[in-house]
C-alpha positions as MATLAB code, in Angstrom:
seq = 'MPGGSQNGSRLTRASVLVLTVALVFLPGGCAIKSPRLMLESGGGQYWPTVRAELPARGVVTPDQPLRVETLLWESKTGGVATHEPVVYRGLLFHTGQDRRLEIFDAATGDRKHRDRYSGPVTGTVATDSGFIFATDQDQRELYYFHYDPLRKWHNRRIPVSEAPPRQLDDGTVLIAALHGGVLRVGMEEEPIWTAQTPGPIESAPSVSDSMIVVSTGRFVMALRLRDGSEMWTHKTGGAVMAAAAIDDRVYCGSTDSLVYALDLQSGSMQWFFSTKGQVVTTPTIGDSLIYIAGNDQWIYALDKRTGKQVWSYDTGAPANREAALADGILYLATLSSKLVLLNADTGEVIRELPLTAPAATGPVIAEGRVYVEDMRRRILCFGPKPTP';
ca = [
     175.672  -14.915  166.539;
     173.164  -14.460  163.975;
     174.396  -16.918  160.975;
     177.468  -14.143  161.457;
     176.648  -11.120  162.882;
     180.162  -10.669  164.572;
     180.898   -7.259  163.045;
     183.327   -5.879  161.192;
     186.437   -6.636  162.843;
     188.011   -9.092  160.510;
     187.198   -8.214  157.609;
     190.901   -6.261  156.549;
     191.837   -9.711  156.475;
     193.624  -10.748  153.801;
     190.919  -12.164  150.349;
     192.391  -15.805  149.924;
     189.974  -18.078  150.302;
     190.124  -22.058  149.406;
     186.516  -24.346  150.746;
     186.094  -27.371  150.812;
     185.858  -30.372  153.368;
     184.777  -33.663  153.274;
     182.632  -34.349  156.034;
     184.092  -38.086  157.137;
     183.094  -40.115  160.572;
     186.206  -42.456  160.675;
     186.165  -44.905  163.020;
     188.505  -45.466  165.825;
     188.923  -42.024  167.041;
     190.537  -41.040  170.849;
     188.053  -40.538  173.855;
     187.824  -37.621  175.404;
     187.351  -37.606  178.972;
     183.939  -36.451  179.871;
     180.938  -38.030  181.495;
     178.675  -40.603  179.126;
     176.086  -38.746  178.021;
     171.978  -40.562  177.950;
     171.561  -38.611  174.636;
     167.638  -39.697  174.457;
     165.901  -39.267  170.738;
     163.284  -36.397  170.404;
     161.194  -34.183  168.057;
     160.681  -30.769  168.278;
     162.721  -28.095  165.893;
     166.507  -27.195  166.668;
     168.426  -24.872  164.453;
     171.437  -28.171  163.142;
     173.503  -24.916  161.722;
     172.719  -21.621  161.847;
     169.150  -19.745  161.231;
     167.199  -22.877  161.498;
     167.184  -24.390  158.035;
     169.796  -24.155  155.336;
     168.277  -21.364  153.310;
     169.172  -19.499  156.770;
     165.637  -18.331  156.300;
     165.476  -17.453  160.870;
     162.271  -19.286  160.694;
     161.029  -22.279  162.966;
     157.674  -24.291  162.748;
     157.283  -25.466  166.187;
     155.886  -29.110  166.590;
     154.683  -28.339  169.750;
     152.970  -25.206  171.412;
     155.503  -22.076  172.297;
     154.426  -19.852  174.913;
     156.961  -17.856  176.305;
     155.769  -16.446  178.879;
     158.821  -16.702  181.814;
     162.678  -17.235  182.545;
     162.865  -20.773  183.201;
     166.459  -21.468  184.033;
     170.226  -19.213  183.375;
     173.312  -20.899  183.840;
     177.221  -19.241  183.595;
     179.722  -20.276  180.829;
     182.768  -20.235  181.007;
     183.143  -17.411  177.949;
     180.477  -14.850  176.549;
     178.983  -17.090  173.224;
     180.947  -17.014  169.863;
     177.358  -17.685  167.999;
     173.823  -18.927  168.639;
     173.855  -22.100  170.682;
     172.535  -25.259  168.545;
     169.528  -27.463  170.471;
     169.351  -30.690  169.213;
     167.862  -34.158  171.030;
     167.109  -32.653  174.738;
     171.276  -31.125  174.857;
     172.330  -27.498  173.926;
     176.095  -27.136  172.620;
     177.527  -23.544  173.792;
     180.766  -22.509  171.562;
     182.815  -19.552  173.641;
     185.587  -16.880  173.230;
     186.998  -18.636  175.997;
     187.640  -21.614  173.830;
     185.713  -24.117  175.188;
     182.776  -26.332  174.439;
     180.117  -26.461  176.219;
     176.989  -29.159  176.681;
     174.707  -29.114  179.065;
     170.585  -30.222  179.416;
     168.359  -28.182  177.417;
     165.814  -29.294  180.175;
     167.080  -27.776  182.990;
     170.429  -25.834  182.042;
     172.878  -28.310  184.103;
     176.905  -28.919  181.935;
     177.257  -32.049  180.839;
     180.382  -31.310  179.121;
     182.941  -28.988  178.879;
     186.281  -28.585  176.796;
     188.999  -26.517  176.397;
     190.586  -26.038  173.026;
     194.030  -23.929  171.627;
     191.416  -21.620  169.690;
     188.565  -20.085  169.679;
     185.075  -22.445  168.334;
     182.781  -21.794  165.864;
     179.122  -22.244  166.145;
     178.247  -26.485  165.824;
     176.578  -28.670  163.363;
     174.744  -31.204  165.378;
     172.736  -34.581  163.841;
     171.780  -37.622  164.414;
     175.126  -39.446  164.394;
     176.867  -37.046  166.322;
     178.219  -33.175  165.758;
     181.539  -30.771  164.327;
     182.519  -28.218  165.104;
     185.634  -25.915  164.318;
     188.623  -24.180  166.337;
     189.888  -20.966  164.851;
     193.243  -18.570  165.328;
     195.581  -20.826  166.913;
     194.256  -24.311  166.175;
     192.223  -24.430  163.093;
     191.106  -27.779  162.967;
     187.442  -29.418  162.100;
     186.506  -31.610  164.962;
     183.996  -34.885  164.659;
     182.302  -36.206  167.277;
     179.886  -39.034  167.984;
     177.243  -38.623  170.715;
     177.081  -41.601  173.289;
     179.586  -42.056  174.741;
     181.149  -38.308  173.690;
     184.066  -39.630  171.432;
     186.373  -38.000  169.132;
     186.349  -39.832  165.247;
     188.634  -37.677  163.555;
     189.976  -34.226  163.566;
     191.893  -32.264  161.188;
     194.177  -28.854  160.094;
     192.506  -27.194  158.063;
     192.806  -22.528  158.000;
     188.372  -22.349  159.249;
     187.630  -18.895  160.056;
     185.054  -17.663  162.675;
     181.730  -18.614  160.438;
     180.231  -21.425  161.584;
     180.241  -24.765  159.536;
     177.039  -25.656  157.402;
     175.800  -28.838  156.740;
     174.174  -30.532  153.293;
     171.026  -32.582  152.734;
     174.044  -35.258  151.329;
     175.689  -35.047  154.913;
     178.862  -32.533  153.657;
     180.109  -30.106  154.862;
     181.419  -25.754  154.300;
     183.437  -24.404  155.344;
     184.761  -20.790  155.724;
     188.654  -20.282  155.289;
     190.332  -18.278  157.583;
     191.307  -15.568  155.154;
     188.141  -16.038  152.865;
     186.904  -18.861  150.983;
     184.407  -21.436  150.511;
     185.076  -25.583  151.478;
     183.038  -28.620  150.497;
     184.370  -31.746  152.839;
     182.560  -34.771  152.174;
     183.425  -38.708  152.427;
     187.138  -37.916  151.753;
     190.014  -37.380  152.929;
     190.749  -34.358  150.590;
     188.216  -32.109  149.976;
     185.734  -32.090  147.287;
     186.240  -28.518  146.057;
     187.498  -25.138  146.798;
     186.666  -22.105  145.523;
     188.338  -18.738  145.778;
     186.464  -16.129  146.843;
     187.397  -11.382  146.770;
     187.732  -11.373  151.073;
     186.806  -13.438  153.891;
     183.341  -14.424  154.617;
     181.976  -13.183  157.758;
     179.133  -15.651  158.110;
     177.552  -19.622  157.357;
     177.017  -19.740  153.797;
     173.146  -20.158  152.417;
     171.701  -22.782  150.407;
     169.111  -22.053  147.696;
     168.629  -25.603  145.778;
     171.713  -26.150  143.632;
     173.322  -22.498  144.663;
     175.255  -21.438  147.353;
     175.233  -17.999  148.376;
     178.002  -16.311  150.242;
     178.662  -12.854  151.719;
     182.532  -12.353  150.843;
     184.486   -8.286  151.558;
     181.817   -5.886  149.439;
     180.814   -8.788  147.341;
     177.971  -11.450  147.657;
     178.745  -14.433  145.719;
     177.082  -17.523  144.574;
     178.588  -20.337  143.361;
     177.668  -23.690  141.852;
     176.849  -26.507  144.900;
     177.765  -29.018  142.846;
     181.903  -27.937  141.960;
     181.862  -24.650  143.753;
     182.141  -22.826  140.481;
     180.957  -19.129  140.223;
     177.599  -18.147  139.045;
     177.864  -14.168  139.248;
     179.051  -11.643  141.917;
     177.978   -8.389  142.925;
     179.621   -5.401  144.482;
     177.803   -3.344  146.867;
     178.495   -0.076  148.358;
     179.866   -1.808  151.906;
     181.066   -4.763  153.585;
     178.624   -7.698  153.568;
     178.639   -9.693  156.294;
     175.703  -12.073  155.839;
     173.352  -12.450  152.848;
     169.966  -15.271  152.869;
     169.453  -16.967  149.396;
     165.655  -17.784  149.552;
     163.278  -18.960  146.672;
     164.484  -16.012  143.611;
     165.760  -13.811  145.723;
     169.034  -13.040  148.167;
     169.170  -10.303  151.082;
     171.638   -9.153  152.292;
     171.937   -5.891  154.412;
     175.552   -3.481  154.177;
     178.162   -2.032  155.931;
     176.488    1.465  153.545;
     173.338    1.419  155.420;
     171.451   -0.336  152.446;
     169.011   -3.528  152.765;
     169.491   -5.274  149.106;
     167.352   -8.293  146.941;
     168.779   -9.442  144.626;
     168.252  -11.866  142.277;
     168.874  -14.991  142.610;
     169.760  -16.494  139.083;
     172.111  -13.312  137.962;
     172.884  -11.299  140.679;
     170.999   -8.139  139.285;
     169.721   -6.062  141.813;
     165.958   -6.356  142.049;
     165.029   -3.456  144.966;
     167.827   -2.340  147.871;
     166.402   -0.219  150.938;
     168.038    2.827  153.180;
     168.890    2.876  156.848;
     170.253    5.284  159.177;
     172.558    2.899  160.342;
     175.350   -0.259  159.282;
     173.257   -3.473  158.633;
     175.087   -6.628  159.750;
     172.825   -9.040  160.667;
     171.172  -12.167  158.597;
     167.696  -11.304  157.490;
     164.711  -13.116  158.293;
     162.788  -13.828  155.605;
     158.769  -14.672  156.449;
     156.134  -15.523  153.526;
     155.615  -11.958  152.524;
     158.159   -9.723  154.675;
     161.527  -10.184  155.769;
     163.245   -8.539  159.151;
     166.409   -6.965  159.629;
     168.325   -5.000  162.303;
     170.755   -2.306  161.973;
     173.065   -0.745  163.764;
     170.457    2.606  163.910;
     168.607    0.951  166.146;
     165.629   -0.355  164.558;
     164.764   -3.428  163.061;
     162.766   -2.903  160.008;
     159.821   -5.103  158.197;
     160.117   -4.758  154.500;
     157.839   -6.554  151.326;
     159.719   -9.219  150.007;
     158.587   -7.928  146.627;
     159.387   -4.645  146.128;
     161.452   -3.676  149.525;
     158.808   -1.007  151.126;
     159.043   -0.979  154.616;
     155.927   -1.840  156.212;
     156.856   -1.256  159.865;
     159.282   -1.240  162.371;
     160.579   -1.135  165.277;
     162.947    1.109  168.151;
     165.048   -1.745  170.128;
     166.031    1.218  172.572;
     170.281    0.433  171.384;
     172.013   -1.132  167.248;
     170.315   -3.522  166.427;
     172.465   -6.149  165.967;
     170.942   -9.779  166.636;
     169.640  -11.948  164.587;
     165.715  -12.429  164.816;
     163.994  -15.719  164.949;
     159.927  -16.646  163.115;
     157.656  -18.727  164.851;
     154.367  -19.141  164.664;
     153.484  -15.589  163.175;
     155.744  -14.094  166.389;
     159.036  -12.688  165.859;
     161.366  -12.664  168.525;
     164.293  -10.111  168.857;
     167.045  -10.400  171.645;
     168.589   -6.688  171.998;
     171.532   -4.833  173.343;
     168.685   -3.101  175.501;
     168.783   -6.399  177.658;
     165.460   -7.607  176.657;
     163.229  -10.061  174.830;
     160.843   -8.940  172.791;
     158.091  -10.457  171.366;
     156.137   -8.938  168.161;
     153.237   -9.482  165.956;
     155.004  -10.144  162.429;
     152.274   -8.690  161.034;
     151.953   -5.390  162.862;
     155.220   -4.467  165.096;
     153.154   -4.431  167.617;
     154.952   -5.904  171.018;
     152.925   -8.889  172.175;
     155.599   -9.190  176.022;
     158.472   -7.905  176.855;
     160.878  -10.036  178.875;
     164.018   -9.097  180.602;
     167.768  -10.419  180.264;
     170.267  -10.267  182.378;
     172.882   -7.922  180.341;
     172.517   -6.787  176.607;
     172.068  -10.011  174.317;
     175.143  -11.526  173.202;
     173.511  -13.755  170.673;
     170.338  -13.954  168.948;
     166.966  -16.246  170.235;
     166.842  -19.531  169.085;
     163.940  -21.813  169.233;
     164.099  -25.129  170.052;
     161.460  -28.216  171.718;
     159.237  -26.007  172.400;
     161.536  -23.051  174.216;
     163.970  -19.851  173.946;
     167.383  -20.049  173.576;
     169.323  -16.449  174.433;
     173.319  -15.625  175.714;
     174.127  -12.418  177.090;
     177.256  -10.535  178.053;
     177.290  -11.936  180.760;
     178.346  -14.905  180.112;
     174.597  -16.513  181.192;
     172.626  -18.821  179.258;
     168.614  -17.679  179.278;
     165.671  -19.856  178.719;
     162.619  -18.874  178.538;
     159.446  -20.634  178.138;
     155.802  -21.454  179.370;
     155.172  -20.300  182.989;
     155.164  -23.916  185.396;
     152.204  -25.241  186.114;
     150.671  -25.679  190.260;
];
């Protein structure tokens, strides 16, 4: 799900964090028994980690018309998704609670590959050179693969958490450790740096310029990207599951039912907004508004600078799935089994499309289509109505 809206089941873990791993593609890895994946280079927007862009804004700028009118296909997976799928170069990467990594054709829903591991798999990072993912709990390993044929380059044992990895522009990767902390991994076997945090990290770190922002227990924490040293820590009244850093602000919700805006450089509070339920999702950040869902079943549109409510929408069930924004339309996948399209400026409903079950992930926008995973272990693909 959303950069990390897996709720608060892991908040009791011990608060020790070591974070840093070098992204390394080693030759001569062992082969995996799987069909050869014929990959074609393709454009289009994709979510290389979670939430579309490195600052985790949840905003996609499609390079082709985006018309979401009907269900195009659905495919069954082995387990409920651990995080949003990643779509890249015509492939959809699904990570499931059944400890499987499954890869589908994003255009047709046909399964291309499936492997089972001894621990649940986290979200995936996909790039031109390959893809990486990690398993947590029993196995706790970080895996590096290349694309064609699908062969493993390398894997290493790391005490990773369920938060997805986040890849940086230089190819290094940020990993959240099992009991708290962040690892930055680069081209060497030894981590580039490790950093401790006050508690476990529940979502992929957010990156803005030379800073990393993480949500950890009841704290939001800013680290320097170059060495992992602490810049500031801000304590909230409840657990913070996810934070997004963009421009000069950090936006986050908390289980104390508040939404916070913090100064990026100092961590000082700029404003807060009160909801009627816990907030465990990552905000979606537009040009002038932010959008955040709460367990009070409402999604709120707030002015970025002041925190004033502009509009709200009742989703009909606890709203703990992140929204996605594209071309002025806000996309919601709800626990009331609907994909809802809203006018991002006014909150007016544009269209509602039924899901087969309550949503397990937020919507992913890629290559002119929208993908949602539900609680019945289905991937649903929405797009334009086929032309006669």
